[in-house]
C-alpha positions as CSV (number, residue, x, y, z in Angstrom):
1,A,8.8,53.4,-6.9
2,T,9.1,49.6,-6.6
3,T,7.6,47.3,-4.1
4,S,9.9,45.5,-1.7
5,T,9.4,42.6,0.6
6,M,11.1,42.3,4.0
7,N,11.1,39.3,6.3
8,V,10.9,40.1,10.0
9,V,11.9,37.4,12.5
10,I,10.4,37.7,15.9
11,N,12.1,35.5,18.4
12,A,10.2,34.0,21.3
13,N,11.3,35.1,24.8
14,T,13.3,32.6,26.8
15,T,12.7,32.1,30.5
16,P,16.0,31.8,32.4
17,S,16.3,28.6,34.3
18,F,18.3,28.0,37.5
19,T,19.2,25.1,39.7
20,A,17.0,25.0,42.8
21,M,18.7,26.3,46.0
22,G,18.0,25.4,49.6
23,P,16.5,24.7,51.8
24,Y,19.0,26.3,54.2
25,C,19.3,26.5,57.9
26,V,19.3,29.8,59.8
27,G,22.9,31.0,59.8
28,A,24.1,28.6,57.1
29,T,26.3,29.8,54.3
30,P,24.1,29.9,51.2
31,A,25.1,29.4,47.5
32,T,25.7,32.5,45.4
33,L,22.9,33.5,43.0
34,A,24.3,32.8,39.5
35,T,24.3,35.8,37.1
36,T,24.1,33.4,34.1
37,S,21.2,31.0,33.9
38,L,21.5,27.3,32.9
39,N,20.3,28.4,29.5
40,S,22.9,31.1,29.2
41,I,20.8,34.2,30.0
42,T,22.8,36.8,31.9
43,G,21.3,39.3,34.3
44,I,21.0,40.5,37.9
45,W,19.2,39.5,41.1
46,A,17.1,41.5,43.5
47,P,18.0,41.1,46.3
48,A,21.5,40.4,45.1
49,A,22.4,37.6,47.7
50,I,20.5,34.9,49.7
51,S,20.1,35.8,53.3
52,T,19.9,33.1,56.0
53,A,19.5,35.5,58.9
54,S,15.9,34.3,59.7
55,A,13.6,31.5,58.9
56,G,11.0,31.8,56.1
57,T,10.7,31.8,52.3
58,T,12.1,34.6,50.3
59,T,11.6,35.3,46.6
60,Y,14.6,36.4,44.6
61,Y,13.9,38.2,41.2
62,F,16.1,37.8,38.2
63,T,16.1,40.5,35.5
64,P,17.9,39.6,32.3
65,T,20.3,42.0,30.6
66,A,18.6,43.9,27.8
67,G,18.7,42.5,24.3
68,Q,18.5,38.8,25.1
69,C,14.8,38.1,24.3
70,A,14.5,36.8,27.8
71,T,11.8,37.2,30.5
72,N,12.1,38.0,34.1
73,T,11.9,35.1,36.5
74,D,12.1,34.4,40.2
75,V,13.1,31.7,42.6
76,S,11.9,31.1,46.1
77,V,14.4,30.0,48.7
78,V,13.4,28.4,52.0
79,V,15.4,29.0,55.3
80,N,14.5,26.6,58.1
81,D,14.8,27.4,61.8
82,N,17.4,25.6,63.8
83,V,16.0,23.0,66.3
84,T,17.5,22.4,69.8
85,P,17.7,18.6,70.3
86,A,15.7,17.5,73.4
87,F,16.8,14.7,75.8
88,T,15.5,13.3,79.1
89,A,17.9,14.3,81.8
90,L,20.1,11.5,83.1
91,G,21.3,11.0,86.7
92,P,22.2,11.7,89.3
93,Y,24.1,8.4,89.8
94,C,26.0,6.9,92.6
95,E,29.7,6.4,92.2
96,G,30.3,3.0,90.5
97,A,26.6,2.6,89.4
98,T,25.7,1.4,85.9
99,P,24.5,4.5,84.0
100,A,22.0,4.8,81.2
101,T,23.2,5.0,77.6
102,L,23.4,8.5,76.0
103,S,20.8,8.3,73.1
104,T,22.1,9.3,69.7
105,T,18.6,10.3,68.7
106,S,16.8,13.1,70.6
107,S,13.1,13.0,71.5
108,N,12.5,15.5,68.7
109,S,14.3,13.1,66.2
110,I,17.6,14.9,65.8
111,T,20.5,12.4,65.4
112,G,24.1,13.0,66.4
113,T,27.0,12.0,68.6
114,W,28.0,12.7,72.3
115,S,31.4,13.7,73.6
116,P,32.3,11.9,75.8
117,A,30.4,9.1,74.2
118,T,29.4,7.3,77.4
119,I,28.7,8.3,81.0
120,N,31.5,7.5,83.4
121,T,30.5,6.8,87.1
122,A,34.0,6.0,88.3
123,S,34.3,9.1,90.4
124,A,32.0,11.7,91.9
125,G,31.4,15.0,90.2
126,T,29.4,16.7,87.5
127,T,30.4,16.1,83.8
128,T,29.1,18.0,80.8
129,Y,28.3,15.8,77.8
130,A,28.1,17.7,74.5
131,F,25.8,16.6,71.7
132,T,26.7,17.4,68.1
133,P,23.9,16.9,65.6
134,T,24.6,15.1,62.3
135,S,25.1,17.8,59.6
136,G,22.2,18.8,57.4
137,Q,19.5,18.7,60.1
138,C,19.1,22.4,61.0
139,A,19.9,21.5,64.6
140,L,21.9,23.2,67.3
141,S,24.5,21.6,69.5
142,T,23.4,21.0,73.1
143,S,24.7,19.6,76.3
144,M,23.7,17.7,79.4
145,N,25.2,17.8,82.9
146,V,25.4,14.4,84.6
147,T,26.1,14.2,88.3
148,V,27.8,11.3,90.1
149,N,27.5,11.3,93.9
150,N,29.9,9.9,96.5
151,P,28.4,6.9,98.3
152,V,26.9,7.9,101.6
153,A,27.4,5.7,104.6
154,P,24.2,5.7,106.7
155,T,24.5,6.9,110.2
156,F,22.2,6.0,113.1
157,N,21.8,7.3,116.6
158,A,23.2,5.0,119.2
159,Y,20.7,3.3,121.6
160,G,21.2,2.0,125.1
161,P,22.6,1.0,127.3
162,Y,19.5,-0.9,128.4
163,C,18.7,-2.9,131.5
164,V,17.7,-6.5,131.2
165,G,14.0,-6.8,130.6
166,V,13.4,-3.2,129.6
167,T,11.7,-2.5,126.2
């Protein structure tokens, strides 16, 4: 019998790395969880897909395919609630009056645009103005009804006839 020497190489485990995802808004379409990491580790996720059905933070767990000298890892994904922009009600106005300007920033700091963009008091009626938030804010669309009233001619009861000298 002879003595033999054998070299054994032990490779360090690699931690898979991924691009951060989110935050998302409730109901948004999320990115797909990559099955190959940035450092080329393949594997599967549990849960398998990001859910934006409700607000909160969810941890997704990545398990590498066997034989890659890689460790399990996880990522946390935040889903934020949608906010309804809040505005002070405007009107009612009299026909032909100068209306206030529709603010493009809500009282709870949501920015966006209105359609129609300005209040029209040319004729009587109620108009719905739709606010669309600028994308990326986790904000919902909202609307405001503005009423324009017809001018009202004052009416008075008639007095008299009176006799001279009577109060």
